[in-house]
C-alpha positions as CSV (number, residue, x, y, z in Angstrom):
1,X,0.1,-0.1,0.2
2,X,1.3,3.3,-0.7
3,X,2.8,5.2,2.4
4,X,-0.1,9.0,2.6
5,X,1.6,12.2,4.0
6,X,0.6,13.2,7.4
7,X,-2.0,14.9,5.9
8,X,-3.2,14.7,2.5
9,X,-1.6,17.9,0.3
10,X,-4.3,20.6,-1.4
11,X,-3.9,23.6,-2.7
12,X,-6.0,26.4,-1.2
13,X,-7.9,29.1,-3.9
14,X,-9.2,31.7,-2.8
15,X,-11.4,31.9,-6.0
16,X,-12.3,29.4,-8.3
17,X,-13.9,29.6,-11.7
18,X,-15.8,27.0,-13.7
19,X,-15.6,27.1,-17.8
20,X,-18.3,24.2,-18.1
21,X,-18.8,25.9,-21.8
22,X,-15.3,25.1,-22.4
23,X,-15.4,21.5,-22.7
24,X,-11.8,19.1,-22.9
25,X,-13.3,15.9,-22.5
26,X,-17.1,13.7,-21.9
27,X,-17.6,10.1,-20.7
28,X,-20.6,8.3,-20.0
29,X,-20.0,9.3,-16.1
30,X,-19.1,13.1,-16.4
31,X,-16.8,15.5,-18.3
32,X,-13.9,17.7,-17.8
33,X,-14.0,21.6,-18.6
34,X,-11.1,24.0,-18.1
35,X,-11.5,26.2,-14.7
36,X,-9.5,29.3,-13.3
37,X,-8.2,28.9,-9.9
38,X,-7.1,32.4,-8.6
39,X,-4.8,32.9,-12.0
40,X,-3.8,29.4,-12.7
41,X,-5.7,27.8,-15.3
42,X,-6.2,23.9,-14.7
43,X,-8.6,20.7,-15.9
44,X,-11.7,20.3,-13.7
45,X,-13.6,16.9,-13.6
46,X,-17.5,17.0,-13.1
47,X,-19.7,14.5,-12.5
48,X,-23.4,14.8,-14.1
49,X,-25.7,15.6,-11.1
50,X,-28.5,13.1,-12.3
51,X,-26.1,10.3,-11.7
52,X,-25.9,11.0,-7.7
53,X,-29.3,10.0,-7.7
54,X,-28.2,6.4,-9.0
55,X,-29.2,3.7,-6.5
56,X,-25.9,1.8,-4.4
57,X,-25.4,-1.3,-6.6
58,X,-24.5,-4.3,-5.0
59,X,-21.0,-4.6,-3.1
60,X,-19.8,-6.4,-5.9
61,X,-20.2,-3.6,-8.1
62,X,-19.0,-0.7,-6.2
63,X,-16.9,0.4,-9.2
64,X,-20.1,1.0,-11.3
65,X,-21.7,3.5,-9.3
66,X,-20.2,7.1,-10.4
67,X,-20.1,8.4,-7.4
68,X,-17.5,5.9,-5.6
69,X,-15.2,6.2,-8.6
70,X,-15.0,9.8,-7.9
71,X,-14.2,9.3,-4.0
72,X,-11.7,6.8,-5.2
73,X,-9.9,8.8,-8.0
74,X,-9.8,11.6,-5.7
75,X,-8.5,9.8,-2.7
76,X,-5.8,8.2,-4.8
77,X,-4.7,11.4,-6.0
78,X,-4.4,13.3,-3.2
79,X,-2.0,10.7,-1.8
80,X,0.8,10.3,-5.5
81,X,2.7,12.3,-6.6
82,X,5.1,11.3,-9.6
83,X,6.6,13.7,-12.6
84,X,4.1,11.1,-14.7
85,X,0.9,11.0,-13.0
86,X,-1.4,14.0,-13.3
87,X,-0.7,16.4,-10.7
88,X,-4.1,16.7,-8.2
89,X,-4.8,20.1,-6.9
90,X,-8.1,19.6,-4.6
91,X,-11.8,19.2,-4.7
92,X,-14.4,21.8,-5.0
93,X,-18.1,21.9,-4.8
94,X,-19.7,23.5,-8.0
95,X,-22.1,26.6,-6.5
96,X,-24.5,25.9,-9.4
97,X,-25.7,22.1,-8.4
98,X,-23.3,21.4,-5.0
99,X,-21.3,18.4,-6.8
100,X,-18.1,17.6,-6.0
101,X,-15.7,18.7,-8.7
102,X,-11.8,16.8,-9.2
103,X,-9.2,20.0,-9.8
104,X,-6.0,18.6,-11.9
105,X,-3.8,20.1,-14.2
106,X,-4.3,20.9,-17.6
107,X,-3.0,19.2,-20.1
108,X,-3.0,19.6,-23.6
109,X,-4.2,16.5,-24.9
110,X,-5.2,13.0,-24.8
111,X,-2.7,10.4,-26.3
112,X,-5.6,9.0,-28.3
113,X,-6.3,12.6,-29.8
114,X,-2.4,13.0,-30.6
115,X,-2.1,9.4,-32.5
116,X,-5.9,10.1,-33.9
117,X,-4.7,14.0,-35.3
118,X,-1.0,12.9,-36.6
119,X,-0.6,13.7,-40.0
120,X,2.2,10.9,-40.5
121,X,3.7,8.4,-38.5
122,X,5.4,9.3,-34.8
123,X,8.6,9.9,-34.7
124,X,11.1,6.7,-32.9
125,X,12.1,8.9,-30.0
126,X,9.1,10.6,-29.3
127,X,7.0,6.9,-29.4
128,X,10.1,5.4,-26.8
129,X,9.9,9.1,-24.9
130,X,6.1,8.8,-24.7
131,X,6.9,4.5,-23.9
132,X,9.0,5.4,-20.8
133,X,7.0,7.8,-19.6
134,X,4.2,5.6,-19.1
135,X,6.2,2.7,-17.9
136,X,7.6,5.3,-15.0
137,X,4.5,6.1,-13.8
138,X,2.9,2.3,-13.8
139,X,6.7,1.1,-12.0
140,X,5.5,4.2,-9.2
141,X,2.2,3.0,-9.0
142,X,3.1,-0.5,-8.7
143,X,6.1,-0.4,-6.8
144,X,3.6,1.4,-3.9
145,X,1.2,-1.6,-4.2
146,X,-1.6,0.3,-6.6
147,X,-2.9,-1.1,-9.8
148,X,-4.2,1.5,-12.5
149,X,-6.9,-1.5,-14.1
150,X,-7.7,1.2,-16.8
151,X,-4.7,2.3,-18.6
152,X,-5.6,3.1,-22.1
153,X,-5.0,6.0,-24.7
154,X,-7.8,8.2,-23.5
155,X,-5.9,8.2,-19.8
156,X,-2.4,8.8,-21.1
157,X,-2.4,12.7,-21.0
158,X,0.2,15.0,-23.1
159,X,2.5,17.5,-23.0
160,X,3.3,19.4,-26.3
161,X,3.3,16.0,-27.5
162,X,6.7,14.9,-26.1
163,X,5.7,14.1,-22.8
164,X,3.2,11.8,-21.6
165,X,1.4,11.7,-18.1
166,X,-1.5,8.9,-16.5
167,X,-4.8,9.8,-15.3
168,X,-8.0,8.6,-14.4
169,X,-7.8,6.5,-11.1
170,X,-11.4,5.8,-10.9
171,X,-10.8,1.9,-11.1
172,X,-7.6,1.6,-9.2
173,X,-6.8,-0.5,-6.6
174,X,-4.2,-1.7,-3.8
175,X,-2.6,-4.9,-4.7
176,X,-4.0,-6.1,-1.0
177,X,-7.5,-5.3,-1.6
178,X,-10.1,-8.4,-0.7
179,X,-9.8,-10.9,-3.2
180,X,-13.1,-12.5,-2.5
181,X,-14.6,-9.1,-2.9
182,X,-12.9,-8.8,-6.4
183,X,-14.5,-12.4,-7.3
184,X,-17.5,-11.2,-7.3
185,X,-17.0,-9.1,-9.8
186,X,-18.8,-9.9,-13.1
187,X,-18.2,-7.2,-15.6
188,X,-14.2,-5.5,-15.7
189,X,-14.0,-2.1,-14.8
190,X,-11.8,-0.8,-17.5
191,X,-11.4,-0.9,-21.5
192,X,-11.9,-4.1,-22.7
193,X,-9.7,-3.9,-26.1
194,X,-6.8,-3.3,-23.0
195,X,-7.8,-5.7,-20.4
196,X,-5.6,-9.1,-20.2
197,X,-7.4,-12.4,-20.3
198,X,-7.4,-12.8,-16.6
199,X,-9.0,-9.8,-16.1
200,X,-11.8,-10.7,-18.4
201,X,-12.4,-13.8,-17.3
202,X,-15.7,-14.5,-14.5
203,X,-14.1,-14.0,-11.9
204,X,-11.3,-11.9,-12.9
205,X,-8.1,-11.3,-11.2
206,X,-6.3,-8.6,-10.8
207,X,-2.5,-8.3,-10.5
208,X,-0.1,-5.1,-11.4
209,X,0.8,-7.5,-14.4
210,X,-2.9,-6.6,-15.6
211,X,-1.4,-2.7,-16.2
212,X,2.0,-4.5,-18.1
213,X,-0.1,-6.3,-20.7
214,X,-2.6,-2.5,-21.3
215,X,0.7,-1.3,-21.8
216,X,1.5,-3.3,-24.7
217,X,-1.8,-2.8,-26.2
218,X,-0.5,1.3,-26.0
219,X,3.1,0.4,-27.8
220,X,1.4,-1.3,-30.5
221,X,-1.2,1.1,-30.7
222,X,1.6,4.3,-30.6
223,X,3.6,2.3,-33.2
224,X,1.0,2.1,-35.5
225,X,-2.1,5.3,-34.7
226,X,-4.5,2.6,-35.0
227,X,-6.7,2.0,-31.9
228,X,-7.1,-1.9,-30.6
229,X,-9.1,-4.1,-32.8
230,X,-9.0,-7.4,-31.3
231,X,-11.2,-10.5,-32.9
232,X,-13.6,-12.4,-30.2
233,X,-11.7,-14.1,-27.4
234,X,-13.1,-17.3,-28.4
235,X,-13.5,-19.8,-31.1
236,X,-16.1,-22.7,-31.2
237,X,-14.6,-25.8,-32.7
238,X,-16.0,-29.7,-33.2
239,X,-14.4,-32.0,-30.9
240,X,-15.2,-36.4,-30.5
241,X,-17.6,-36.6,-28.0
242,X,-15.7,-38.0,-25.0
243,X,-18.4,-41.6,-24.6
244,X,-19.1,-42.1,-28.2
245,X,-16.6,-41.6,-30.5
246,X,-18.4,-41.8,-33.8
247,X,-20.1,-38.3,-32.7
248,X,-18.8,-34.7,-32.3
249,X,-19.7,-32.0,-29.8
250,X,-19.0,-28.0,-30.1
251,X,-16.5,-26.6,-27.6
252,X,-15.4,-22.9,-26.5
253,X,-11.9,-22.4,-26.8
254,X,-9.6,-19.7,-26.0
255,X,-7.9,-17.9,-28.4
256,X,-4.1,-17.0,-27.6
257,X,-3.9,-12.7,-27.5
258,X,-1.3,-12.3,-30.0
259,X,-3.3,-14.3,-32.3
260,X,-6.3,-12.0,-32.0
261,X,-4.4,-9.0,-32.1
262,X,-1.9,-10.6,-35.5
263,X,-3.6,-7.9,-37.6
264,X,-2.8,-4.6,-35.2
265,X,0.9,-6.1,-34.8
266,X,1.5,-7.5,-38.6
267,X,1.4,-3.1,-39.1
268,X,4.8,-2.6,-37.0
269,X,7.6,-3.2,-39.3
270,X,9.7,-6.5,-38.3
271,X,12.4,-4.9,-37.1
272,X,11.2,-1.6,-34.8
273,X,12.8,-2.8,-31.1
274,X,9.0,-1.7,-29.6
275,X,7.7,-4.8,-31.1
276,X,9.0,-7.8,-29.4
277,X,8.7,-5.3,-26.0
278,X,5.0,-4.8,-26.9
279,X,4.9,-9.6,-28.1
280,X,6.2,-10.0,-25.0
281,X,4.0,-7.7,-22.8
282,X,0.5,-9.6,-24.4
283,X,1.6,-13.1,-23.2
284,X,-1.3,-14.7,-21.7
285,X,-0.2,-15.6,-19.1
286,X,0.8,-13.0,-16.5
287,X,4.1,-14.1,-14.7
288,X,5.5,-14.4,-18.6
289,X,5.0,-10.6,-19.4
290,X,8.2,-8.5,-17.9
291,X,7.5,-6.4,-14.8
292,X,7.1,-2.4,-14.7
293,X,10.5,-1.7,-13.7
294,X,12.0,-3.9,-16.4
295,X,10.7,-2.1,-18.9
296,X,11.8,1.1,-18.0
297,X,15.0,-0.4,-18.2
298,X,14.7,-2.2,-21.4
299,X,12.7,1.2,-22.7
300,X,16.1,3.2,-20.7
301,X,18.5,1.1,-23.3
302,X,16.5,2.3,-26.3
303,X,17.5,5.7,-25.7
304,X,21.3,5.0,-25.8
305,X,20.6,3.4,-29.5
306,X,21.9,4.5,-32.6
307,X,18.1,4.5,-34.1
308,X,16.6,6.3,-31.2
309,X,19.8,9.5,-31.4
310,X,19.1,9.6,-35.3
311,X,15.6,9.8,-34.8
312,X,15.9,13.1,-32.3
313,X,18.3,14.8,-34.8
314,X,16.1,14.1,-37.5
315,X,13.7,15.9,-35.3
316,X,15.6,18.2,-34.0
317,X,16.9,19.6,-37.7
318,X,13.2,19.1,-38.7
319,X,12.4,21.4,-35.8
320,X,15.2,24.2,-37.4
321,X,14.0,24.2,-40.9
322,X,10.5,24.4,-39.8
323,X,11.9,27.8,-37.6
324,X,13.5,29.1,-40.0
325,X,10.9,28.7,-42.5
326,X,8.6,30.6,-39.8
327,X,11.0,33.5,-39.7
328,X,11.4,33.9,-43.2
329,X,7.9,34.3,-43.4
330,X,7.9,36.8,-40.8
331,X,10.6,38.8,-42.7
332,X,8.4,38.5,-45.7
333,X,5.2,40.3,-43.3
334,X,8.0,42.3,-41.6
335,X,9.0,43.6,-45.0
336,X,5.8,44.4,-45.7
337,X,4.8,45.9,-43.1
338,X,7.6,48.2,-43.7
339,X,6.9,48.8,-46.9
340,X,3.1,49.8,-45.6
341,X,4.9,51.9,-43.2
342,X,7.1,54.0,-45.5
343,X,3.6,54.6,-47.4
344,X,2.2,56.1,-44.0
345,X,5.2,58.5,-44.1
346,X,4.8,59.5,-46.8
347,X,0.9,60.7,-46.1
348,X,2.1,61.9,-43.2
349,X,4.9,63.7,-44.6
350,X,1.8,65.1,-47.4
351,X,0.0,65.9,-44.2
352,X,3.4,68.2,-42.5
353,X,3.8,69.9,-46.2
354,X,-0.3,70.6,-45.9
355,X,-0.1,71.6,-42.2
356,X,3.0,74.2,-42.7
357,X,1.3,75.8,-45.4
358,X,-1.8,76.2,-43.0
359,X,0.6,77.9,-40.6
360,X,2.4,79.8,-42.6
361,X,-1.4,81.4,-44.0
362,X,-2.0,82.2,-39.5
363,X,1.8,83.7,-39.5
364,X,0.5,85.9,-42.0
365,X,-3.0,86.8,-40.6
366,X,-1.2,87.1,-37.3
367,X,1.3,89.7,-38.8
368,X,-2.7,91.5,-40.2
369,X,-3.5,91.1,-36.7
370,X,-0.9,93.0,-35.1
371,X,-1.0,95.7,-37.5
372,X,-4.6,96.3,-36.7
373,X,-3.6,96.0,-32.5
374,X,-1.1,98.9,-33.5
375,X,-3.6,101.2,-35.0
376,X,-5.9,101.0,-32.3
377,X,-2.9,101.7,-30.1
378,X,-2.1,104.7,-31.5
379,X,-6.3,105.4,-31.7
380,X,-5.9,104.9,-27.8
381,X,-3.1,107.4,-27.1
382,X,-4.7,109.8,-29.1
383,X,-7.8,109.6,-27.1
384,X,-5.6,109.8,-24.0
385,X,-3.9,112.8,-25.1
386,X,-7.3,114.8,-25.4
387,X,-8.5,113.2,-22.3
388,X,-5.5,114.5,-20.4
389,X,-6.2,118.4,-21.9
390,X,-9.7,118.1,-20.7
391,X,-9.2,120.4,-17.0
392,X,-13.0,119.9,-16.2
393,X,-13.0,116.3,-16.5
394,X,-9.4,115.3,-14.8
395,X,-11.1,117.1,-12.0
396,X,-14.1,115.2,-11.7
397,X,-12.3,111.9,-12.3
398,X,-9.6,113.1,-9.3
399,X,-12.6,113.5,-6.9
400,X,-13.9,109.9,-7.9
401,X,-10.8,108.4,-7.3
402,X,-10.3,110.3,-3.6
403,X,-13.8,108.9,-2.6
404,X,-12.8,105.6,-4.1
405,X,-9.8,105.9,-1.6
406,X,-11.7,106.5,1.4
407,X,-14.2,103.7,0.7
408,X,-11.3,101.1,-0.2
409,X,-9.8,102.4,3.6
410,X,-13.2,101.6,5.4
411,X,-13.4,98.4,4.0
412,X,-9.8,97.2,5.0
413,X,-10.7,98.1,8.5
414,X,-13.7,96.3,8.9
415,X,-11.9,93.5,7.4
416,X,-9.0,94.0,10.2
417,X,-12.1,94.2,13.0
418,X,-13.6,90.5,11.2
419,X,-10.2,88.7,11.2
420,X,-9.4,89.4,14.8
421,X,-13.3,88.3,16.0
422,X,-12.9,85.4,13.7
423,X,-9.0,84.7,15.2
424,X,-10.6,84.6,18.8
425,X,-13.4,82.1,17.6
426,X,-10.9,79.9,16.3
427,X,-9.1,80.1,19.7
428,X,-12.7,79.3,21.5
429,X,-13.0,76.5,19.0
430,X,-9.7,74.9,19.4
431,X,-10.0,75.0,23.2
432,X,-13.7,73.4,23.2
433,X,-12.4,71.0,21.0
434,X,-9.1,69.6,23.0
435,X,-11.8,69.7,25.8
436,X,-13.8,67.5,23.8
437,X,-11.4,65.4,22.9
438,X,-10.1,65.2,26.7
439,X,-13.3,64.3,27.7
440,X,-14.5,61.7,25.3
441,X,-14.4,58.8,26.2
442,X,-13.2,59.1,30.1
443,X,-17.2,58.4,31.7
444,X,-17.5,54.7,32.6
445,X,-21.0,53.1,32.1
446,X,-20.8,49.8,33.8
447,X,-17.9,47.4,34.6
448,X,-19.3,43.9,34.4
449,X,-17.9,40.5,35.5
450,X,-17.5,37.9,32.9
451,X,-17.3,33.8,33.0
452,X,-13.7,33.0,34.4
453,X,-10.9,32.7,31.3
454,X,-9.3,29.3,30.7
455,X,-6.3,28.4,32.2
456,X,-2.9,29.8,30.3
457,X,-4.3,33.2,29.4
458,X,-2.4,35.2,31.5
459,X,0.7,37.0,31.6
460,X,2.4,37.9,27.9
461,X,-1.2,36.2,26.3
462,X,-2.1,38.2,23.0
463,X,-6.4,39.2,21.5
464,X,-7.6,39.7,18.3
465,X,-11.4,40.8,17.4
466,X,-13.2,39.9,14.4
467,X,-16.8,40.9,14.5
468,X,-18.6,39.7,17.7
469,X,-15.8,37.3,18.2
470,X,-12.9,37.8,20.3
471,X,-10.0,35.5,20.1
472,X,-6.8,35.2,22.7
473,X,-3.5,33.0,23.2
474,X,-1.6,31.7,26.1
475,X,1.8,32.1,26.1
476,X,3.2,28.8,26.6
477,X,1.3,26.8,24.6
478,X,-0.5,26.0,21.3
479,X,-3.9,26.7,22.1
480,X,-6.6,29.4,21.2
481,X,-9.7,30.4,22.2
482,X,-12.8,31.9,21.2
483,X,-15.1,34.0,23.5
484,X,-18.5,35.0,22.0
485,X,-22.5,34.6,23.3
486,X,-20.7,35.1,26.7
487,X,-18.9,31.4,26.3
488,X,-15.4,30.3,26.0
489,X,-14.1,27.8,23.1
490,X,-11.4,26.2,22.0
491,X,-10.0,25.9,18.9
492,X,-7.8,23.3,17.1
493,X,-4.2,24.0,17.9
494,X,-1.7,25.7,16.2
495,X,1.3,24.1,14.5
496,X,3.3,26.7,16.5
497,X,3.1,27.6,20.1
498,X,4.4,31.4,21.9
499,X,3.2,33.4,18.9
500,X,1.4,36.4,19.0
501,X,-2.1,36.6,17.0
502,X,-3.6,39.0,15.0
503,X,-6.5,40.3,12.7
504,X,-5.2,40.1,9.3
505,X,-7.7,41.3,6.2
506,X,-10.6,40.0,9.0
507,X,-8.4,36.2,9.3
508,X,-7.3,35.2,12.4
509,X,-3.6,34.6,12.1
510,X,-0.8,33.5,14.2
511,X,2.7,35.9,13.7
512,X,6.0,33.6,15.2
513,X,6.5,31.4,17.5
514,X,8.1,27.8,17.9
515,X,7.4,24.9,16.5
516,X,8.5,21.4,17.2
517,X,11.0,21.6,13.6
518,X,11.7,25.2,14.4
519,X,12.8,26.4,17.6
520,X,12.6,30.1,16.4
521,X,9.7,30.0,13.4
522,X,9.0,33.1,10.5
523,X,5.9,31.4,10.0
524,X,2.6,33.1,9.3
525,X,-0.6,30.1,9.9
526,X,-4.7,31.6,9.2
527,X,-7.2,29.9,10.2
528,X,-9.4,29.2,7.5
529,X,-12.6,26.9,7.2
530,X,-11.3,24.8,10.6
531,X,-7.4,25.1,9.9
532,X,-4.8,26.6,10.4
533,X,-2.7,27.3,6.9
534,X,-0.2,29.0,5.9
535,X,-1.7,31.8,4.0
536,X,0.7,34.7,3.7
537,X,4.3,34.5,3.5
538,X,6.7,33.9,6.4
539,X,8.8,37.0,7.9
540,X,12.2,37.5,7.0
541,X,13.4,37.6,10.6
542,X,12.5,34.3,12.8
543,X,11.2,35.3,16.2
544,X,9.1,34.5,19.8
545,X,6.1,36.3,20.9
546,X,6.7,40.4,18.5
547,X,4.2,42.9,19.1
548,X,1.6,42.6,16.0
549,X,-0.8,45.2,14.4
550,X,-2.7,45.3,11.7
551,X,-4.4,48.1,9.7
552,X,-4.5,50.0,5.4
553,X,-3.1,46.5,4.0
554,X,0.1,46.8,6.8
555,X,0.7,44.3,8.9
556,X,3.7,45.6,11.6
557,X,5.7,43.1,13.2
558,X,8.0,44.5,15.8
559,X,10.5,43.3,18.5
560,X,10.7,40.1,19.8
561,X,13.5,37.1,21.0
562,X,15.6,34.9,19.0
563,X,18.3,32.7,19.6
564,X,18.2,34.4,23.1
565,X,18.7,37.8,22.0
566,X,15.9,40.7,22.8
567,X,15.3,42.1,19.2
568,X,14.7,45.9,18.0
569,X,13.8,44.7,14.3
570,X,10.2,45.9,12.7
571,X,9.0,44.4,9.8
572,X,5.9,45.1,7.6
573,X,3.6,42.7,5.3
574,X,2.1,44.2,2.5
575,X,-1.3,42.0,1.9
576,X,-2.1,43.5,-1.3
577,X,1.2,42.4,-2.5
578,X,2.3,39.5,-0.2
579,X,5.6,41.3,0.3
580,X,7.6,41.7,3.2
581,X,9.8,44.9,3.9
582,X,12.6,45.4,6.7
583,X,11.6,48.8,8.1
584,X,12.8,51.5,10.5
585,X,13.9,49.4,13.7
586,X,12.7,50.4,17.2
587,X,14.9,52.3,19.2
588,X,15.3,49.8,21.9
589,X,15.2,46.0,21.7
590,X,11.9,44.7,23.7
591,X,10.3,40.9,23.6
592,X,6.3,40.7,24.0
593,X,5.7,44.7,23.4
594,X,2.4,46.0,23.5
595,X,1.3,47.4,20.6
596,X,-1.5,49.2,19.2
597,X,-2.8,51.7,16.1
598,X,-4.3,54.7,17.2
599,X,-5.9,57.4,14.3
600,X,-2.8,57.4,11.6
601,X,0.0,56.4,14.6
602,X,1.6,52.8,15.6
603,X,2.4,52.9,19.5
604,X,4.6,50.3,21.3
605,X,5.2,49.8,24.7
606,X,8.4,48.1,25.3
607,X,8.2,45.3,27.6
608,X,11.6,45.6,29.2
609,X,13.8,45.2,32.5
610,X,16.2,48.6,31.7
611,X,14.9,50.6,34.5
612,X,15.3,53.8,31.6
613,X,13.2,52.1,29.3
614,X,10.5,49.7,31.0
615,X,7.9,52.9,31.2
616,X,8.7,54.3,27.8
617,X,5.8,54.4,25.1
618,X,7.2,54.7,21.4
619,X,4.9,56.3,18.3
620,X,5.2,56.4,14.5
621,X,3.1,57.0,11.8
622,X,1.8,54.1,9.2
623,X,3.1,56.3,6.6
624,X,6.6,56.9,7.7
625,X,6.9,53.4,8.7
626,X,6.3,51.7,5.2
627,X,8.7,54.6,3.3
628,X,11.3,55.0,5.8
629,X,15.0,53.4,5.8
630,X,16.1,50.9,8.0
631,X,16.6,53.4,11.3
632,X,15.4,54.6,14.4
633,X,15.2,57.8,13.9
634,X,11.2,58.1,12.9
635,X,10.0,56.8,16.4
636,X,9.1,59.2,18.2
637,X,9.5,59.0,22.4
638,X,5.3,60.3,24.1
639,X,5.7,60.9,27.9
640,X,6.4,57.9,29.8
641,X,3.3,56.0,31.0
642,X,3.9,55.9,35.1
643,X,3.4,52.1,35.2
644,X,5.5,49.2,33.8
645,X,4.2,46.0,31.5
646,X,0.3,48.0,30.5
647,X,-1.7,46.8,27.8
648,X,-2.6,49.0,24.9
649,X,-5.7,49.6,23.6
650,X,-8.1,51.7,21.2
651,X,-11.5,52.9,22.1
652,X,-13.9,55.3,20.1
653,X,-10.4,56.9,19.0
654,X,-8.3,57.2,22.4
655,X,-5.5,55.0,23.6
656,X,-5.6,53.7,27.2
657,X,-3.0,51.9,28.6
658,X,-4.8,49.2,30.8
659,X,-2.9,47.8,34.4
660,X,0.7,47.6,34.8
661,X,3.7,47.5,37.8
662,X,3.6,50.7,39.5
663,X,6.7,51.9,40.4
664,X,6.7,49.6,44.1
665,X,6.5,47.1,41.6
666,X,2.7,46.1,42.9
667,X,0.0,45.2,40.1
668,X,-2.4,47.8,39.7
669,X,-6.6,48.8,39.0
670,X,-5.5,51.9,37.0
671,X,-6.7,52.8,33.3
672,X,-4.9,55.6,32.1
673,X,-6.0,57.8,28.5
674,X,-3.1,59.4,26.7
675,X,-4.3,63.2,25.9
676,X,-1.3,64.1,23.9
677,X,1.1,65.5,26.5
678,X,0.5,63.3,29.6
679,X,-1.4,60.0,30.8
680,X,-3.9,60.8,33.3
681,X,-6.7,57.9,35.2
682,X,-9.3,57.8,34.1
683,X,-10.8,54.7,35.8
684,X,-9.8,51.8,38.4
685,X,-10.2,48.1,37.6
686,X,-12.4,45.9,40.1
687,X,-9.0,43.6,40.2
688,X,-5.3,44.4,40.2
689,X,-3.2,43.7,37.4
690,X,-0.5,43.5,34.5
691,X,0.8,42.1,31.3
692,X,-3.3,41.5,30.3
693,X,-4.7,40.9,27.4
694,X,-6.8,43.5,26.3
695,X,-9.9,43.6,23.1
696,X,-12.0,46.7,22.2
697,X,-15.1,45.3,21.5
698,X,-18.1,47.1,19.4
699,X,-19.9,49.3,21.8
700,X,-17.3,51.4,23.1
701,X,-16.5,48.3,25.4
702,X,-13.3,47.2,26.9
703,X,-12.6,43.5,27.3
704,X,-10.0,42.6,29.8
705,X,-8.7,39.5,30.7
706,X,-5.9,37.3,33.3
707,X,-2.8,39.3,33.5
708,X,-0.6,38.8,36.6
709,X,-2.2,39.0,39.7
710,X,-5.4,38.6,38.2
711,X,-5.1,34.1,37.6
712,X,-9.2,33.8,35.2
713,X,-10.8,36.8,36.1
714,X,-12.5,38.9,32.9
715,X,-14.5,41.8,33.1
716,X,-15.8,44.1,30.3
717,X,-16.0,48.2,30.8
718,X,-18.6,49.9,28.9
719,X,-17.3,54.0,27.9
720,X,-20.0,56.6,26.6
């Protein structure tokens, strides 16, 4: 039996699109069409929906049920991986019919279509290459205890007519399958023209030599380009009666396979190197047929023969001649295009000449207009002279000008007065705005106790909020808990532990940590469809318990521990293009920092034993962070917190610090609010605590869980 992986390898696609009108092939049970998984073109196998209503057949004929065949094919493809076997990509539910769909690697065509559409004989080296690829697939299947049972030219797919891959495992079985169950089958599961005598008998017998017989039929079909059409399996003859010698009876005898297929074999030249291999595979007794490993060795030896090398060279020369012909054709096309372009250039030159004449006409018109303007200017000067000569008109004009000057002076004085009033009003509005800003959200409505948290959620834990669900992760294990509907639920364990959780694009995501294989990990796992999967690329730097926060397609990861050293490295992930970059480092190293985004700024409260830095809080704008070089110059230290090991959280657009250690090293109940200049206490919790996970819930609610000194106690505080 083939050894399966710990878990089946499936690709995760966010968007699957089926092109049901673009059919690649059809069968009695379903059809294969093109599909697009994200940006990858692939093949999709769909069963006809009506077949799912067929009653389950008797146990000996389960291979006739299409859904059983589909399940078998998915199971086999999901646990095997070989370059000559079509790659399994996963399964999908058709949203139109809710029927299962098998997603596979997209190939060019089947061997049947390739042989039927070929204008002439297949080159010898191509025959050997395709046969070798099929034999390689059989050797892999047989070495893992798998019998294909339906090997035919329809189930061999090609790439560019040079490489072959085996597909359609709906009839496959493991070699150690229940023999008595197989004996009840009355109809062969494969294609009769490709089946061996023992598989066509009642009851059928299946060994891996069954596939090798089918391989021999494929060799004959590949060399002749004709689909196999053997004669009847049995012949009726007259034999003497066993008890009455004077009479005869009619008996049915089996015809040897080589005789049944002699018409097909006779089309192959007697000296063809693949003919003896095919004849050995078509022996009636399975013990006389070569193994798939022997077939690989024999075909590999044919690749080193002069005939193979000569065929390959001829094919290469033919390709070169075709390329030269194509290049000559392209050259002629280019010359024709050049001639057409020259004609276009000539036409353009004519148009340019016409435009030049139009420009010359416009210049002449401009000169005419300029002469007219000069005449008008002379007329204006003459009128000015006449105006100046009139003293009465001048006095009237002067009086008018003086009156206008007085009005302008009055307007300027009124404007200055309005400006002073506007400045005073702006100052008062700014002061009121500051007062409003500092006042919100300092008024708690209620402090309500919640059910106790599970063990381990306390010192150094992290949290994330997605919709109406809140998630918490203990510091020292791989567990994640969900709090919703006033109850605690445990999620499946994450592959890592000592990680930090954060909500990225509304996906619960763990950052860093360690696992059984990585003492320090750089992986991110997202919780999708009740599984932890690597949806985002790994970080450039491995680390434990970093600070992590997300906003505006930007995941910020800061600090942490790696190789027993505290880090100050800051990295960001652009989730739009899935690229990591190392940005400005923190001024000081820190592990398990409390990180929060408030407005346009990222705030980080360092958690360190350094006496000068344990009260520090640094901030940096997201814009500077995504545009800066690796330097700590853009990180600005704000007013220090009165406590250390506090937890930052944003409520109603304001930055709060929850709990912590005071100057005496004791846990505190205080909750502080930052008002751009200092930290002030706005309320006290019911229990003193530090390093506690916090979460901002909808409705201006603050959830506080566990922490140092509070064990498993939880409470929620509502602000106005």
